[in-house]
N, C-alpha and C positions, 0 to 999 in steps of 0.2 A: 108220732113220730117213732120209726126205728133209732134204737140205741145207737148212738155215735163212738164209733172207736176214736180211744184219746190220741189226738194226733198232737196236739199242743198240751202243754201241762194246764191245770185250770188259770194260772197265771204267768203270764209271759215274762212279764217285765215290770219294774217300779214304775211309779209314775215320769220319775226323774229321767229314768232310760228312756222311756217314752215320749215324753216331749223333747231331751236332745236329740231323736231319730228323728222325730218330725219333721223340727224347727232345719236341721240339716238339711233333709230334705225340700224340704219350702222354699229354702233359699235356694237351692240347686235349679229346681223344677219351676217355680213361680213365673220367674220370665217368658220361658217358654209353652206354657201352656195354651196360648192363643194358636201358636203353629202345631201343634199337636193337636189339638183339636179339629181345627180343620182340615190337617192332613189323615185324621182318624176318621172322619166323615166321607173324605175323597176316598178312601182306600175302601169302605166299608157300602160305598154307594148310598148314603142317607145323609138325610141334613141333621145339621148339629140340633140336638136336643132342646129345648124350648122350658118344655114345664119338666116337671118332676112326676111320672107316673103313679098312681095306685098300687099298679104291679109289680112285679117282682123286677130288677132290671132286663134287660136285652142284652146278653154275654155277646159280644162280637169275638165270635170264636170257629174254628175249624174242628172243633171237637164233637162228634155227633152224641155222646152221651147227654153233654150241654145242651145242644140242641133239642135231643127228648125229653132235659127236665126242664127246658123252658115251657115248651110245648104242653108238658102234662100240670106246670104248675098255673098253665094260662086258661088252656083250651079246654079239659076234659076236668080240668078242677083237681086234678089226682094228686095230692098232696104227698100221699103215701110212696106212691111212687116216682115224684118228682124229688123226695129227700133222699129215697135209694138209689137214685140217679146221681145227684149230689155229691153223694158219698160217697159213691165209686170213683167220681170225680177227685175228692180229697185222700182217698187212698192213692191215686197214682199220683197228685202233687199237693200236697197239704198247704201250700202257700196260694192256693189258689180263690183270690179274694171275691170275685166273682158268687164261686159256687157257697161259700161261708153267707155272703150278703142271701142268695135264694134260699141258705137254712135260716137265717133271721127272720126273712120274710114267713116263711112256709110255718115256723114257731107260732110264729106274733097271729097266723090268721086262725091256727089250731087250739092255740092255750094263752094267747092276750101275750103282752108282752113282756113275758115269764124271763125267769135268772137266765134260762139256754139261750132265748132270744137274742138278751143282751150280748151274752158271751160269744154268740156267731157274728153278730154287728161287729163288737171288738176285736174279733181274731180276722175280719175280713179287713180292717183299718190298720192294723199291726200285718198283714199280708201284705197289703199295698195301700200306702196311707194317703196315694191321690187317685190312681185308677185313670180310666179313659173318663172323658166327658160324661158319658151316660152312667157308668158307676157311682163316679164321684159327686154327680146331682143327685142322684136316686138316694147315694146313703146320705146325705147333707139332709132332705130332706126327711128320709124315715129316720133319722135322730132328733131332728127336731120336731116331729110329731110325736116321738116318745120321749121326750127330751129330761123326763124325772127319773124315768124307767131304767135309762142306760148307765151304767160304769160313769165317773168322772175322768177318766181316761176316754172314753167313746165321745163325751160331748169336747174333750180338748181337742182331740180329732179332728173332729165332726168342725169345729171352730177354726183349725188350722188350714184345713182344708176347704174354707168357706173365705177364708181370708185370702188363700190363693186363688181364688175364684174370682174374688173381688177385684184383683187389681188387674182385670181385663176390662174392656167397655162391654165386652159381649155376656160375661157372667157378671157385672151390674147390673145388665137389663133383665138377666133371667133374673136376678135372685129378687130384684125389685116387684117386677111381676107375679113370682111365684109366693115371696114371703107374704102378698096379700092373701092368701090361700092357706094359710097353716091354720090348723083347728087348734093344733093343742095350745092354751094361753100360754105356758109356761114356753114353751118352743117361738110362738110367736113373738113371745117379749125380748128371749134371745135372739131373734133373727133381727128387730128392731135395732138392738144395742149394735148388734154388728153393722148394720145397715148404715147407722150415724157414725162408724170409728173407719166407713171405707172410705177411700180417696173420690173425688167427685167425677 
């Protein structure tokens, strides 16, 4: 994978700052998740996401660079091309959470869940702790499937994102179905714990 220009420092914030930011955003956004998900689905002409795909997340974007990167990552399996296009997006917008998520996926496919893959995923959460429904659910699944290989801050961010998801009936239905298919034992155990604490 091409060398990534340093856009963020290696560690953006300590755990306490990260938790505070995530908690504030969660409180502000949790009540509106269902409405936002429905609105996003209507705007993009797609049904709400019900499963987390193994592939990188589709990103709702008007950017030709992102569209080409998605196609490169999926269709031709051109990881180098998709990574280069994703980094071009990040040079324009260093807080593009979808591009960071795509880089995490591409790096994991090329080299396993390496330190770089974990860092890209962390930056995706830092850039947009919740994101739209597709990105939010994809990152929750990706984190659970790589539970012990990611930074503790990333696990906490995924947990906060999932807690907000589980506030909605649709989110609970989605996650109950998804949790049965988690292959990572630690991630499956974490999912079970989160579900047991979810509202009925």
